[in-house]
N, C-alpha and C positions, 0 to 999 in steps of 0.2 A: 398571889398572883403567879403564873405560869411565865417560862422561861419564852416560849412566845408571845404571849402577851404583854411582857416589859420590852422584848424586843420591839414589837410596833410600837409600844409607848417612844421607847428611843428616837425612833424613826421619826414620828410621827413628832415631836422635838425639836429634831433635827431639822425636817422639813419647814415647819414654821419659823423657827430661826433664821435660815436661809430665804424666805420667803419676806420676813422683818426689815432683814438688812439690805435684801436687795430694792426694796419699796423704800426703806433709807435714804438709800445712794440715788432711785431716782429723784426723790422729792429733793434732796440737796444739789443735784446738776439742774432740775429746771430752777429751784431758787437761785440760784449761783447764773444762770444766762438771764433771768428777770431781773434781775438786781446789780450787774455789772460784777461779779462774783462778791459784792460786797468789799468794795476796794475803798469808795469814797464814803466821807462823812459829810463832804457838802461839794456840790458843784457850782460852778461858777465860771467864767471866760475872762482870762487878761490878756489883751492884743498886745504884742510887739509895742515899743515905742517908736512912733516916728521921728525922723525921716524912715521911711519900709525899703532902701534897695535891698539887694540880696545879701543877707548877711550868713553866719554861719550854721546858723540853726532855723532859719529859714523854713518855714512848713512844716514844722516839728511841735506835734505837741507834748504836754508834760503836765505831771501830776508834783504834789509836795506834802512830805507828812501834815498834821494839825499842831506844827510845832513850829513853823516859820509864820513870823507877821506877816499879813497884809493889811495895807490901808484899809480901813473902813469895814474890818471883819474881827471878831472876838477870835483871838487863838485860843483853841479848845485843850490843846494838850493831851488831848485823850479820854477827858471825863468831863462829864457834864455840870458836875458842879463847880470844878475850875472855869470852865467857859459860863456859869451862872455869875460867877462873885469877880469875873472881872470885864473891862471895857473895850471899845473898840480900839486896836491898834491905830496909833497915830502916824507910823510909817512904815515901811514894808521894807523886808529883810534883803539885806545887801547881795547875797549870793541870787534871789528870786528877782532885782532888777537886773542884773548881769547877766541875767539867762532870756527877760524881755529886750534887752539892749541886743541882744545877739540872734536876734529874731523868732525867739521861740513863743508859744501861745500856752498860757497854764491854764487846765480847765477844771479844778480842783483841786479840794485838801483831800486827804487819806484817812485810813483809821490806823492807828498806833497803839501799842503796848499803853496804857494810862501811865502819865507822868513820865512816859518814855525809861519807865521801871520796870524792864520784862524780856525775856528774847523769845518767846514762844508765837507772838505777836496774836495773843488772844483778848478781847475787851468784852465784857459784858455787858457794855451798855451800849455800844453800836453794833456788835455783832463781830463774830469772827470771820474775816475777808477770808473766803474760801482759795484753796492752793490749787492754781489750773494743770498743775503738773501733774498731781496725785489729790482728787476731792477727798479723799478719808482720811489726810496729813493735815495739821497745821500748817499754817506758810511760814512761821519765824517769824521774831521779830528781833528790835522794837518796830524798824518800817515794814511792815505788812502790808497795810494796803496800797503802798507805793511798789513793792516787790510784785504783787497781786496784779495790781495794774499794769505793769509792764507786761510781765509774763501773760497776761491774758490777751496783749493787746490792744487795750484800751486807751494807752499812750504810747506815743514813743521813748521815751523816758521819766524817769522818775528822780525825787532827790528827796533824802532821808536822813537820819543824823545816826551816828556809830557811836557809842561809848563804851559798849564790852560786849561791841559784835552787832548792832542794830542794822547794820546793813550788809554785813557779810552773812550772817546767819539763813535772814530770807532769802538770799539771794540765791544760796547752795539749796536752802529746801525748795525755790520755786523755779530753779533750773536756767537762772538769767545769769547776765554779767553786774559786776558790778565794780566800785572801785571806791575803797575808804583810803584817801590820802594821807600823807603826814599829818600829826594834830594841828593844828592853826594855818596850813596853808589856804584854806578856803577859809571865807570871814564866818563868824557866827555872831554877827549884828543880827537882832532881829529874830534871833532864834532863841526859845527858851532853854535854860539851862537845867541840866537833870547832875551832872558833876563835869563842871568848866574844864577842867584839867583834862579829861578822856572825852569830851564831847569833839565829834567830827561829821564835817558834812560830808555827804558820800551821794553816789548817783547809780541809778541802777539804765541798765538796757539790755535789750535781745541783740542788738547787732553790734560787732565790735566796732563798725565806724562810726558809728552813734556815740556809742560809749568814749571814743578818742574826742569827736568835735564837743560833745560838753567838757570832758576835759581839760579841753584846749581852750575853751569861753572860760572857763570857772578858775583855770591855774595862772590864768592872764599870762598865757606865754604868746610871743612875738610872732607876727605873721611868718618871720623867715622861720627855716626849719630850725628845731633848737637842737642843742647839744644832742648827739646819742649816745647812750649809756654803752660802753666796750665791755664792759666786765659785768660777769654774774657769780653769786657765790652761794653754793649751798650749805645751808645749816644740816649738817648730815644728820646732827643727834635728834634733830625734831623730827625727821622721818619716821621713827621708832613707834611714835603716838598715831602715826596714820594706819589704817586698816586695808589699806593698798600698800603693797609691797615696796621695800624703799628703794632695793636696785632697779625695780620696776619704774619707778614714777622717776629717778634720776635717769636712766637710760632714754625715757620718751621726750622729757625738757633737753636732754642731751643733745638729741637726735633732732632737736628744733631747734637748736641753738646753731648745730653744726650747717644748717639749711639758710642760715640768714649769714649775711656779708658784712665784715667789720667786727665780728666780735673774737675777745679772743677767748681761750677755751677758760669753760667754768674752774673756779676755785673753789675749794674745800674746807668749812672749818666745824668747830666743836662750838657752837653758840652759848650751850650753857656756860661751858669752861669759859666762854670770854666775856659773859657776863658775873661770874662770880668774879673773875680779875678785876673787873673796871669798876664793880658798883659794890664798894665795900659795905656801905651801909645794910645792903639788903641781909649782911651775914645776923643781924639781930631778929630778923624775920624768919631765919632758919632752923628748923625743927632740930635737936639734938642729932649729931650724926657722926661723921668722921671729920677727920681736917679736909678730906677729898668728898666736896659735896658731888650727888650725883645728879644727872644732870635731870628729873624729876624733880628733884629735892629743891633746885632753884625757882626751878618753871613754878612750883605750888610757893615756894615765899613769895616770886614776884606776883603771883594770881592775888594772895593773899594783902598783898599793899595794896594794887588794884582797886578790890573789892572794897576794902578799909578806907580810901580815898574818896573812892565814889560813895561811898554811906555819909563820911564827913561831909561834904561837898555838897550832898544833897539834904541833908540835916542841914546847915547854913543857908540855904535857897530857899528851902519849904517848909521849915519846921514850924513857923509862926501860921503860914495858913492851914497845914493838917489840923495844928492843935485849934483854932479857932473855927472853922469850919467844919471839920470834922466828917469830910467827903465819904460818898459811899465809893468803896474800892472793892474790885473782883479778888476771889482771895489770894492768889499768887502778888498782885499788886501791894494788896493791904500787907503782906506778910514781910515784902521788902519794905516797905515804906515805916511799917512800926517796927523793924529792925533797924532800919537806918536813924529813924527818931529817935529811938531808947538808947542807943549805944552811946557809951560812954568814951571819947576820943582821948586817951593822955599820950597818944604817941604821935602828935601832929607833924611837926617839926623832923621827926623820923621820916616819917611818910614823903614828903616833901624834896627831904635829902634823897631818898632813894631815885623819886621820880628825876629830879635836875642830875643825877648822877647818869641815870640811865640815857638820859636826853644827851649830855655829852659823851657817853662812850658809844652811842649811835653813829653822832655826829664823826667823830673819829671814826669811824669805822669806815662811813660812808667816803670819807676823803681819800681813804686809802683806795678804795675802788675807783 
């Protein structure tokens, strides 16, 4: 083959590839428009509870992950085999009841990672919701459908769960706002567990005022103005893990604080050192290093504890069902589930000791603020 013919062949292959990619993107956009970006797994309408005077969430619509119980509906947990082996819920999750009492209307359940065990947002059974921000990118999970429904303007806000990033990650991927409050602040009664020591109800919105109103309802704040936060602290050592320059980030946030009234000048701290000093049980999970543990070393140990605790609690909650049903799972979900089910956990007391020490350390830190 001559050089000229080889060049023509390469150009031809390149053009064909470009055409195929363009067609694939066109079809994906068409599918997204036709199927509401693939966000929903089940559509229904739950109206606000009567009487219906003007409430804080009146006229707002919302969606929920398929992890929240709704009376008369089977909670699918992102997997058809789970749905087929469970009965209709006899009651409704407290968080959903609270939103309905505050005037919002629920319009359906959304797609999620299977068994809430993933961060990509992909689902082989119900399809992966299309990221409205970037159609060619995954939406992030586990609460992918809820984030997509908000980002696409299908609802005013949505509710999901965050165990190891299930609300924060899809919010970032889809370019919307979200709140993952402190663990246990919002009730998880009527929410299927992945790992109860970590499972946290969170919410999404495009508009900051809506995010605030939903938070006001779920956090049970009084109608009077709550006590304002006066102190803000920068965990300086954590900014080194950001791709955005630390100085730029701190400067931008600092200038924003300067424009607000009533705030004191931000404080600065090394959070990794604080954790190392106040969570002594964590040393048992640190790799051998030196007496002066580096920040990343401490955070890696903390991450190891978190994922070990998640695996143990998932095993405790769902091992019997997984072994008896042998559900069909996507590859990523299968790997995570099997790893959790087959792992022997011989350091459970140490895991919970780290958890309890961490809670105490942060409670002490927040009291200072």
